[in-house]
MARDREN-911613 format. One record per residue: residue number from 1; residue in one letter; chain; y, x, z of N, C-alpha, C in turn. Coordinates in steps of 0.2 Angstrom, whole numbers. Each point is the difference from the previous one (the first is absolute). Example, Ala and Ser with C-alpha at 12.3 -4.5 7.8 and 13.67 -1.06 7.14 Angstrom:
! residues 2
[atom 1, 'A', 'A', [-28, 66, 39], [6, -4, 0], [6, 4, 0]],
[atom 2, 'S', 'A', [5, -2, -4], [6, 4, 1], [5, -4, 3]],
! end
This chain:
! residues 248
[atom 1, 'M', 'A', [44, -73, 82], [-4, 6, 1], [-2, 4, -6]],
[atom 2, 'L', 'A', [2, 6, 1], [-1, 5, -6], [-8, 2, 1]],
[atom 3, 'G', 'A', [-3, -1, -6], [-8, 1, 0], [-2, 7, -1]],
[atom 4, 'L', 'A', [5, 5, 0], [-2, 6, -2], [3, 5, 5]],
[atom 5, 'T', 'A', [-3, 5, 2], [3, 6, 4], [5, 4, -5]],
[atom 6, 'N', 'A', [5, 2, 3], [5, 4, -4], [-2, 7, -1]],
[atom 7, 'T', 'A', [-5, 1, -4], [-3, 7, -1], [0, 1, -7]],
[atom 8, 'Y', 'A', [4, -3, -4], [0, 0, -8], [2, 7, -2]],
[atom 9, 'K', 'A', [-5, 5, 0], [2, 7, -2], [-3, 2, -6]],
[atom 10, 'G', 'A', [3, 3, -4], [-3, 3, -7], [-2, -5, -4]],
[atom 11, 'H', 'A', [3, -6, -1], [-1, -5, -5], [4, 1, -6]],
[atom 12, 'R', 'A', [-3, 0, -5], [2, 3, -7], [2, -4, -6]],
[atom 13, 'L', 'A', [5, 1, -3], [2, -3, -6], [-5, 2, -5]],
[atom 14, 'S', 'A', [-3, -6, -4], [-6, 3, -4], [-1, -6, -5]],
[atom 15, 'R', 'A', [4, -3, -3], [-1, -4, -6], [-2, 4, -6]],
[atom 16, 'S', 'A', [1, 6, 0], [-3, 4, -6], [-6, 3, 2]],
[atom 17, 'M', 'A', [-3, -1, 6], [-7, 3, 2], [-5, -1, -4]],
[atom 18, 'E', 'A', [-4, 6, -2], [-6, -1, -3], [-6, 0, 4]],
[atom 19, 'R', 'A', [-4, -6, 0], [-6, 0, 5], [-6, -1, -5]],
[atom 20, 'V', 'A', [-4, 5, 0], [-6, 1, -4], [-6, 2, 4]],
[atom 21, 'N', 'A', [-5, -2, -4], [-7, 3, 3], [-3, 4, -6]],
[atom 22, 'E', 'A', [-6, 3, 1], [-2, 5, -5], [-2, -3, -6]],
[atom 23, 'R', 'A', [-1, -7, 0], [-2, -4, -7], [6, -3, -4]],
[atom 24, 'S', 'A', [4, -3, 4], [5, -4, -3], [7, 0, 4]],
[atom 25, 'E', 'A', [5, -3, -3], [6, -1, 3], [2, -7, 1]],
[atom 26, 'P', 'A', [-2, -3, 5], [1, -7, 2], [7, -2, 1]],
[atom 27, 'D', 'A', [3, -6, -1], [6, -2, 1], [1, 0, 8]],
[atom 28, 'P', 'A', [6, 1, 3], [1, 0, 7], [-3, -6, 3]],
[atom 29, 'L', 'A', [-2, 1, 6], [-3, -6, 4], [6, -5, 1]],
[atom 30, 'R', 'A', [-2, -6, -1], [5, -6, 0], [-1, -3, 7]],
[atom 31, 'I', 'A', [4, -1, 4], [0, -2, 7], [5, -6, 1]],
[atom 32, 'L', 'A', [-3, -6, 3], [5, -5, 2], [0, 0, 7]],
[atom 33, 'V', 'A', [6, 0, 3], [1, 0, 7], [2, -8, 2]],
[atom 34, 'V', 'A', [-4, -3, 4], [2, -7, 2], [2, 0, 7]],
[atom 35, 'E', 'A', [7, 0, 1], [3, 1, 7], [6, -4, 0]],
[atom 36, 'D', 'A', [1, -4, 5], [6, -4, 1], [6, 2, 3]],
[atom 37, 'E', 'A', [-1, 6, 4], [5, 4, 3], [3, 4, -6]],
[atom 38, 'A', 'A', [6, -1, -2], [3, 4, -5], [1, 7, 1]],
[atom 39, 'H', 'A', [2, 2, 6], [1, 7, 1], [-7, 4, -1]],
[atom 40, 'I', 'A', [-5, -3, 2], [-7, 4, 0], [-2, 0, -7]],
[atom 41, 'A', 'A', [1, -6, -4], [-2, 0, -7], [4, 5, -4]],
[atom 42, 'N', 'A', [6, 0, 2], [4, 5, -5], [-1, 7, 2]],
[atom 43, 'F', 'A', [-2, 2, 7], [-2, 6, 2], [-6, 2, -4]],
[atom 44, 'L', 'A', [-6, -5, 0], [-6, 2, -3], [1, 1, -7]],
[atom 45, 'R', 'A', [4, -4, -3], [1, 0, -8], [3, 7, -1]],
[atom 46, 'M', 'A', [5, 2, 3], [4, 6, -1], [-6, 6, 1]],
[atom 47, 'G', 'A', [-3, 0, 5], [-4, 6, 2], [-6, 0, -5]],
[atom 48, 'L', 'A', [-3, -5, -1], [-6, 0, -5], [2, 2, -7]],
[atom 49, 'T', 'A', [6, -3, -2], [3, 2, -7], [1, 8, 0]],
[atom 50, 'Y', 'A', [3, 3, 6], [0, 7, 0], [-6, 4, -1]],
[atom 51, 'E', 'A', [-5, -3, 2], [-7, 3, 0], [-3, -1, -7]],
[atom 52, 'G', 'A', [3, -4, -5], [-3, 0, -6], [-3, -7, -2]],
[atom 53, 'F', 'A', [0, -5, 5], [-3, -6, -1], [5, -5, -4]],
[atom 54, 'E', 'A', [-3, -4, -4], [5, -6, -2], [-1, -6, 5]],
[atom 55, 'V', 'A', [6, -2, 3], [0, -4, 5], [4, -6, -2]],
[atom 56, 'A', 'A', [-3, -6, 3], [4, -7, 0], [-1, -3, 7]],
[atom 57, 'T', 'A', [5, -4, 2], [0, -3, 6], [0, -8, -1]],
[atom 58, 'A', 'A', [-3, -3, 6], [0, -7, 0], [1, -2, 7]],
[atom 59, 'G', 'A', [4, -6, 2], [1, -1, 6], [-4, -6, 3]],
[atom 60, 'D', 'A', [-4, -3, -4], [-5, -5, 2], [-6, -1, -4]],
[atom 61, 'A', 'A', [-4, -4, 1], [-7, 0, -3], [1, -3, -7]],
[atom 62, 'E', 'A', [5, -5, 0], [1, -3, -7], [3, 5, -5]],
[atom 63, 'S', 'A', [5, 4, 3], [2, 5, -5], [-5, 5, -2]],
[atom 64, 'A', 'A', [-4, 2, 5], [-5, 5, -1], [-5, -2, -6]],
[atom 65, 'L', 'A', [-2, -7, 1], [-5, -2, -5], [3, -1, -7]],
[atom 66, 'E', 'A', [7, -2, 0], [3, 0, -7], [1, 7, -3]],
[atom 67, 'Q', 'A', [1, 5, 4], [1, 7, -3], [-7, 2, -2]],
[atom 68, 'I', 'A', [-6, -1, 4], [-6, 2, -2], [-3, -3, -6]],
[atom 69, 'G', 'A', [3, -7, -1], [-2, -3, -6], [3, 2, -6]],
[atom 70, 'N', 'A', [6, 4, 0], [4, 2, -5], [-1, 8, -1]],
[atom 71, 'A', 'A', [-3, 3, 4], [-1, 8, -1], [-6, 2, 3]],
[atom 72, 'Q', 'A', [-3, 6, -1], [-6, 2, 2], [2, 6, 6]],
[atom 73, 'F', 'A', [-3, -1, 6], [1, 4, 5], [-7, 3, 2]],
[atom 74, 'H', 'A', [1, 6, 3], [-7, 3, 3], [-1, -1, 7]],
[atom 75, 'L', 'A', [6, -1, 3], [0, 0, 8], [5, -5, 2]],
[atom 76, 'V', 'A', [-1, -3, 6], [5, -5, 3], [0, 2, 7]],
[atom 77, 'I', 'A', [6, 2, 3], [1, 2, 6], [3, -7, 3]],
[atom 78, 'L', 'A', [-4, -3, 5], [1, -7, 2], [2, -1, 7]],
[atom 79, 'D', 'A', [6, -2, 2], [1, -2, 7], [-3, -7, 2]],
[atom 80, 'L', 'A', [-3, 0, 6], [-3, -6, 1], [4, -6, 3]],
[atom 81, 'M', 'A', [6, 2, 2], [5, -5, 3], [5, -2, -5]],
[atom 82, 'L', 'A', [-2, -4, -4], [4, -2, -6], [2, -7, 1]],
[atom 83, 'P', 'A', [6, -2, -2], [2, -7, 0], [-4, -4, -4]],
[atom 84, 'G', 'A', [-1, -7, 2], [-4, -4, -5], [-7, 2, 1]],
[atom 85, 'T', 'A', [-3, 1, -6], [-7, 2, 0], [-1, 7, 3]],
[atom 86, 'D', 'A', [-5, 1, 5], [0, 7, 4], [-4, 4, -4]],
[atom 87, 'G', 'A', [0, 7, 2], [-3, 5, -4], [-8, -1, 0]],
[atom 88, 'L', 'A', [-3, -3, 4], [-7, 0, 1], [-2, -5, -6]],
[atom 89, 'V', 'A', [4, -5, -1], [-2, -6, -5], [1, 4, -7]],
[atom 90, 'L', 'A', [6, 3, 0], [1, 4, -6], [-5, 5, -2]],
[atom 91, 'A', 'A', [-2, 4, 5], [-6, 5, -1], [-6, -3, -3]],
[atom 92, 'E', 'A', [-2, -6, 3], [-6, -3, -3], [1, -2, -8]],
[atom 93, 'Q', 'A', [6, -2, -1], [2, -2, -7], [-1, 7, -5]],
[atom 94, 'L', 'A', [3, 5, 3], [1, 6, -4], [-7, 3, -1]],
[atom 95, 'R', 'A', [-5, -1, 5], [-6, 3, 0], [-4, -3, -6]],
[atom 96, 'R', 'A', [2, -5, -3], [-3, -3, -6], [0, 5, -6]],
[atom 97, 'D', 'A', [4, 5, 1], [0, 5, -6], [-3, 6, 4]],
[atom 98, 'P', 'A', [-7, 1, -2], [-3, 6, 4], [3, 7, -1]],
[atom 99, 'D', 'A', [4, 1, -5], [3, 7, -1], [6, 1, 3]],
[atom 100, 'L', 'A', [3, -5, 3], [6, 1, 3], [0, 2, 8]],
[atom 101, 'L', 'A', [3, 6, 1], [0, 2, 7], [5, -3, 5]],
[atom 102, 'I', 'A', [-2, -1, 6], [4, -3, 5], [1, 5, 6]],
[atom 103, 'I', 'A', [6, 1, 2], [1, 4, 6], [5, -5, 4]],
[atom 104, 'M', 'A', [-3, -2, 6], [4, -5, 5], [4, 4, 4]],
[atom 105, 'L', 'A', [6, -3, 1], [4, 3, 6], [2, -6, 4]],
[atom 106, 'T', 'A', [0, 2, 7], [1, -5, 5], [2, 2, 7]],
[atom 107, 'A', 'A', [3, -3, 4], [2, 2, 6], [-6, -1, 5]],
[atom 108, 'R', 'A', [-5, -4, -2], [-5, -2, 5], [-5, 6, 0]],
[atom 109, 'D', 'A', [-1, 3, 6], [-4, 5, 0], [-7, -1, 4]],
[atom 110, 'Q', 'A', [-2, -6, 1], [-6, -1, 3], [-6, 1, -4]],
[atom 111, 'V', 'A', [-6, 2, 2], [-6, 2, -5], [-1, -7, -3]],
[atom 112, 'A', 'A', [0, -6, 4], [-2, -6, -4], [4, -1, -6]],
[atom 113, 'D', 'A', [7, 1, 1], [5, -1, -6], [-2, 4, -6]],
[atom 114, 'R', 'A', [-2, 6, 2], [-2, 5, -5], [-6, -3, -4]],
[atom 115, 'I', 'A', [-5, -2, 4], [-6, -2, -3], [1, -7, -5]],
[atom 116, 'I', 'A', [5, -4, 3], [1, -6, -4], [3, 2, -7]],
[atom 117, 'G', 'A', [5, 5, 1], [3, 3, -7], [-4, 2, -5]],
[atom 118, 'L', 'A', [-5, 5, 3], [-5, 3, -4], [-5, -6, -3]],
[atom 119, 'N', 'A', [-2, -4, 4], [-4, -5, -3], [3, -5, -5]],
[atom 120, 'A', 'A', [7, 0, 0], [4, -4, -5], [0, 4, -6]],
[atom 121, 'G', 'A', [-2, 6, -1], [0, 3, -5], [4, 7, -1]],
[atom 122, 'A', 'A', [3, 2, 6], [4, 6, -1], [-5, 6, -1]],
[atom 123, 'D', 'A', [3, 5, -3], [-4, 6, -1], [2, 5, 6]],
[atom 124, 'D', 'A', [6, -1, 3], [2, 4, 6], [5, -4, 4]],
[atom 125, 'Y', 'A', [2, 3, 6], [4, -5, 4], [4, 5, 4]],
[atom 126, 'L', 'A', [7, -1, 0], [4, 5, 3], [5, -3, 5]],
[atom 127, 'V', 'A', [0, 1, 6], [4, -3, 5], [7, 2, 1]],
[atom 128, 'K', 'A', [5, -4, 0], [7, 2, 0], [1, 1, 8]],
[atom 129, 'P', 'A', [5, 5, 1], [3, 5, -4], [-4, 5, -2]],
[atom 130, 'F', 'A', [1, 3, -6], [-5, 5, -3], [4, 6, -3]],
[atom 131, 'D', 'A', [-3, 5, -1], [3, 6, -4], [-1, -1, -7]],
[atom 132, 'F', 'A', [5, 2, -4], [0, -1, -8], [-5, 5, -2]],
[atom 133, 'E', 'A', [-1, 5, 3], [-5, 5, -2], [-7, -3, 1]],
[atom 134, 'E', 'A', [-2, -4, 5], [-6, -3, 1], [-1, -5, -5]],
[atom 135, 'L', 'A', [5, -4, -2], [-1, -5, -6], [-2, 4, -6]],
[atom 136, 'L', 'A', [3, 5, -2], [-1, 4, -5], [-7, 2, -1]],
[atom 137, 'A', 'A', [-2, 3, 6], [-8, 2, 1], [-5, -6, -1]],
[atom 138, 'R', 'A', [2, -6, 2], [-4, -5, -1], [0, -2, -7]],
[atom 139, 'I', 'A', [5, 0, -3], [0, -2, -7], [-4, 4, -4]],
[atom 140, 'R', 'A', [1, 7, 1], [-4, 5, -3], [-8, -1, 1]],
[atom 141, 'A', 'A', [-1, -2, 6], [-7, -1, 2], [-3, -5, -4]],
[atom 142, 'V', 'A', [3, -7, 0], [-3, -6, -3], [0, 1, -7]],
[atom 143, 'T', 'A', [4, 3, -3], [1, 1, -8], [-5, 6, -1]],
[atom 144, 'R', 'A', [-1, 5, 4], [-5, 5, -2], [-7, -3, 0]],
[atom 145, 'H', 'A', [-1, -5, 4], [-7, -3, 1], [-1, -5, -6]],
[atom 146, 'R', 'A', [5, -4, -1], [-1, -6, -5], [3, 1, -6]],
[atom 147, 'L', 'A', [5, 5, -1], [4, 2, -7], [0, 7, -1]],
[atom 148, 'P', 'A', [-6, 3, -1], [0, 7, 0], [4, 3, -6]],
[atom 149, 'Q', 'A', [2, -4, -5], [5, 2, -5], [6, 2, 2]],
[atom 150, 'H', 'A', [2, -2, 6], [7, 1, 3], [-1, 6, 5]],
[atom 151, 'S', 'A', [-3, 5, -2], [-1, 6, 5], [7, 3, 0]],
[atom 152, 'E', 'A', [1, 3, 7], [6, 3, 1], [1, 7, -2]],
[atom 153, 'V', 'A', [0, 1, -7], [1, 7, -3], [7, 0, -4]],
[atom 154, 'L', 'A', [4, 5, 2], [6, 1, -4], [0, 6, -4]],
[atom 155, 'R', 'A', [2, 0, -7], [0, 5, -4], [6, 1, -3]],
[atom 156, 'A', 'A', [3, 6, -1], [6, 1, -3], [-1, 7, -3]],
[atom 157, 'G', 'A', [0, 1, -7], [-1, 7, -3], [-7, 3, 3]],
[atom 158, 'A', 'A', [1, 6, 2], [-6, 3, 2], [-2, -1, 8]],
[atom 159, 'I', 'A', [4, -4, 3], [0, -1, 8], [-4, -7, 0]],
[atom 160, 'T', 'A', [-5, 0, 5], [-4, -6, 2], [0, -1, 7]],
[atom 161, 'I', 'A', [2, -5, 3], [-1, -2, 7], [-5, -5, 1]],
[atom 162, 'D', 'A', [-5, 1, 4], [-4, -5, 3], [3, -3, 6]],
[atom 163, 'Q', 'A', [2, -6, 0], [4, -2, 6], [-6, -3, 6]],
[atom 164, 'V', 'A', [-6, -1, -2], [-5, -2, 5], [-2, 7, 4]],
[atom 165, 'R', 'A', [-1, 5, -4], [-2, 6, 3], [6, 5, 2]],
[atom 166, 'R', 'A', [5, -2, -2], [7, 4, 1], [-1, 7, -2]],
[atom 167, 'S', 'A', [-3, 1, -6], [-1, 6, -4], [4, 1, -5]],
[atom 168, 'V', 'A', [2, 6, -3], [4, 2, -5], [-3, 5, -4]],
[atom 169, 'T', 'A', [0, -1, -7], [-2, 5, -5], [5, 1, -5]],
[atom 170, 'L', 'A', [0, 7, -2], [4, 2, -5], [-4, 3, -6]],
[atom 171, 'D', 'A', [0, -3, -6], [-6, 2, -5], [-6, 0, 3]],
[atom 172, 'G', 'A', [-2, -4, 4], [-7, -1, 3], [-1, 5, 6]],
[atom 173, 'T', 'A', [5, 4, 2], [-1, 4, 5], [4, -2, 6]],
[atom 174, 'P', 'A', [-4, 0, 6], [3, -3, 6], [6, 3, 3]],
[atom 175, 'I', 'A', [5, -3, 2], [6, 3, 3], [0, -3, 7]],
[atom 176, 'D', 'A', [1, 5, 5], [0, -2, 7], [7, -1, 2]],
[atom 177, 'L', 'A', [2, -6, 2], [7, -2, 1], [0, -3, 8]],
[atom 178, 'T', 'A', [6, 1, 3], [1, -3, 6], [1, -7, 0]],
[atom 179, 'L', 'A', [0, -4, 5], [1, -7, -1], [7, -1, -3]],
[atom 180, 'T', 'A', [5, 3, 2], [7, -1, -3], [0, 2, -7]],
[atom 181, 'E', 'A', [-3, 6, -2], [-1, 2, -7], [-3, -6, -4]],
[atom 182, 'Y', 'A', [-6, -2, 3], [-4, -6, -4], [5, -5, -1]],
[atom 183, 'E', 'A', [3, -3, 5], [5, -6, -1], [5, 1, -5]],
[atom 184, 'L', 'A', [3, 6, 1], [5, 1, -6], [-2, 1, -7]],
[atom 185, 'L', 'A', [-6, 3, -1], [-3, 0, -7], [-2, -7, -1]],
[atom 186, 'R', 'A', [-3, -4, 4], [-2, -7, -1], [7, -4, -3]],
[atom 187, 'L', 'A', [5, 1, 4], [6, -4, -2], [2, 2, -8]],
[atom 188, 'F', 'A', [0, 7, -1], [1, 2, -7], [-5, -4, -5]],
[atom 189, 'L', 'A', [-6, 1, 2], [-4, -4, -5], [0, -7, -1]],
[atom 190, 'L', 'A', [3, -3, 5], [1, -7, -1], [6, -1, -4]],
[atom 191, 'N', 'A', [4, 5, -1], [6, -1, -3], [2, 6, -5]],
[atom 192, 'P', 'A', [-5, 1, -5], [0, 5, -5], [7, -1, -4]],
[atom 193, 'R', 'A', [3, 6, -2], [6, 0, -4], [6, -4, 3]],
[atom 194, 'R', 'A', [0, -2, 6], [5, -4, 3], [4, 5, 5]],
[atom 195, 'V', 'A', [7, 0, 0], [3, 4, 4], [0, -3, 7]],
[atom 196, 'L', 'A', [-2, 4, 5], [-1, -4, 7], [6, 4, 4]],
[atom 197, 'P', 'A', [4, -4, 2], [6, 3, 5], [-3, 3, 6]],
[atom 198, 'R', 'A', [3, 5, 2], [-2, 4, 7], [-1, -5, 6]],
[atom 199, 'Q', 'A', [5, -5, 1], [0, -4, 5], [-6, -5, -1]],
[atom 200, 'L', 'A', [-2, -2, -6], [-6, -5, -1], [-6, 4, 2]],
[atom 201, 'I', 'A', [0, 6, -2], [-6, 4, 1], [-1, 1, 8]],
[atom 202, 'L', 'A', [6, 1, 4], [-1, 1, 7], [-2, -6, 3]],
[atom 203, 'D', 'A', [3, -6, -2], [-2, -6, 3], [-8, -2, -2]],
[atom 204, 'R', 'A', [-2, 1, -6], [-7, -2, -1], [-5, 5, 3]],
[atom 205, 'V', 'A', [2, 6, 0], [-6, 5, 3], [1, 1, 7]],
[atom 206, 'W', 'A', [6, 1, 3], [1, 1, 7], [1, -6, 4]],
[atom 207, 'G', 'A', [1, -5, -3], [2, -7, 3], [7, -1, 1]],
[atom 208, 'Y', 'A', [2, -6, 1], [7, -3, 1], [2, 2, 7]],
[atom 209, 'D', 'A', [-4, 2, 5], [2, 2, 7], [0, 7, 1]],
[atom 210, 'F', 'A', [0, 4, -6], [0, 8, 1], [7, 2, 1]],
[atom 211, 'Y', 'A', [1, 4, 4], [7, 3, 2], [2, 6, -4]],
[atom 212, 'G', 'A', [-5, 3, -4], [2, 6, -3], [5, -1, -6]],
[atom 213, 'N', 'A', [0, 5, -4], [5, -1, -6], [-3, 2, -6]],
[atom 214, 'E', 'A', [4, 0, -6], [-3, 1, -6], [-3, 7, -2]],
[atom 215, 'N', 'A', [2, 5, 5], [-3, 7, -1], [-8, 0, 1]],
[atom 216, 'N', 'A', [-3, -5, 4], [-6, -1, 0], [-4, -1, -7]],
[atom 217, 'V', 'A', [4, -4, -4], [-3, -1, -7], [0, 6, -4]],
[atom 218, 'E', 'A', [5, 4, 0], [1, 6, -4], [-6, 5, 2]],
[atom 219, 'V', 'A', [-1, 0, 7], [-5, 5, 3], [-7, -2, -3]],
[atom 220, 'Y', 'A', [-1, -6, 0], [-7, -2, -1], [-1, -1, -8]],
[atom 221, 'I', 'A', [5, -1, -3], [0, 1, -8], [-3, 7, -2]],
[atom 222, 'G', 'A', [4, 5, 4], [-2, 7, -1], [-7, 1, 1]],
[atom 223, 'Y', 'A', [-3, -3, 6], [-7, 1, 2], [-4, -3, -6]],
[atom 224, 'L', 'A', [1, -6, -2], [-4, -3, -5], [0, 3, -6]],
[atom 225, 'R', 'A', [6, 3, -3], [1, 4, -6], [-5, 6, 0]],
[atom 226, 'R', 'A', [0, 3, 6], [-5, 7, 0], [-7, -2, -1]],
[atom 227, 'K', 'A', [-2, -6, 4], [-7, -1, -1], [-2, -4, -6]],
[atom 228, 'L', 'A', [5, -2, -4], [-2, -2, -7], [2, 5, -5]],
[atom 229, 'G', 'A', [1, 6, 2], [2, 5, -5], [6, -1, -4]],
[atom 230, 'D', 'A', [5, -3, 3], [6, -3, -4], [6, 5, 1]],
[atom 231, 'E', 'A', [-1, 6, 0], [5, 5, 1], [6, -1, -4]],
[atom 232, 'A', 'A', [-1, -2, -6], [6, -1, -5], [3, -7, 1]],
[atom 233, 'R', 'A', [-2, -3, 5], [3, -7, 2], [1, -5, -6]],
[atom 234, 'R', 'A', [-5, 0, -5], [0, -4, -4], [-4, -7, 1]],
[atom 235, 'L', 'A', [-5, 1, 4], [-4, -5, 1], [4, -6, 5]],
[atom 236, 'I', 'A', [2, 3, 5], [5, -3, 5], [7, 2, -1]],
[atom 237, 'E', 'A', [3, -4, -4], [7, 2, -2], [6, -1, 5]],
[atom 238, 'T', 'A', [4, 4, 1], [6, -1, 4], [5, -4, -4]],
[atom 239, 'V', 'A', [2, -6, 2], [6, -3, -4], [6, 1, 5]],
[atom 240, 'R', 'A', [4, 4, -2], [6, 3, 4], [4, -6, 3]],
[atom 241, 'G', 'A', [1, 0, 6], [4, -5, 3], [-3, -7, 1]],
[atom 242, 'V', 'A', [-6, 0, -2], [-4, -7, 1], [-6, 1, 4]],
[atom 243, 'G', 'A', [-5, 3, -3], [-7, 1, 3], [-4, 4, -4]],
[atom 244, 'Y', 'A', [-7, -3, -1], [-5, 3, -4], [-4, -5, -5]],
[atom 245, 'R', 'A', [-3, 3, -5], [-4, -4, -4], [-6, 4, -2]],
[atom 246, 'L', 'A', [-6, -4, 0], [-6, 3, -2], [-1, -1, -8]],
[atom 247, 'N', 'A', [-1, 6, -3], [0, 0, -8], [-7, 0, -2]],
[atom 248, 'V', 'A', [-3, -5, -2], [-7, 0, -3], [0, -4, -6]],
! end
């Protein structure tokens, strides 16, 4: 059973992402996905990596404990139905580290099951199948409360995006963007100085099930340039025959 709804839209390539808050520039959030279904684990690893997180995976409790012993993680996404040692027992062991966040994933949707999971030490609990955007929102919520240094602010040059408030400023001046313009600009800030092919932009911003064509990208690039005062097309550069690049 696939534990995710097929609504993976707008998820972005982002290894070069800059996540900062007003005071410091913390390392990316490091996440361990403990999930024995390989297709779900791989989907989460890909999606979370696109979002700028550093992600490792483990298929059982023993592998998870070994990885946690060898590296520092901020958050564990933990499936309860694991082979061998189950997720509840593992959660109780992980809770010995009070700084480690835990989000549980399970197909059990009864209130009693959720209470058991939370009592075992989970910071949040998500029932399969779930939307990837909801998982991202829950990650941001638990890290905002417990790890404020990982606030969701992106900066590139004079542009700042607050992902929590979905606000954009240019040299400190607010910029009013539509949702599509916002997602397009966010994709560029996640990938500064990287050439983004038109088809990739279409997939990430409009979604894989969008039936339009690459002309949509060109139109919205024009909208974004006008709102950013980029009439000279130097900030968002057209790379002929390929796509676009944010020069900051």
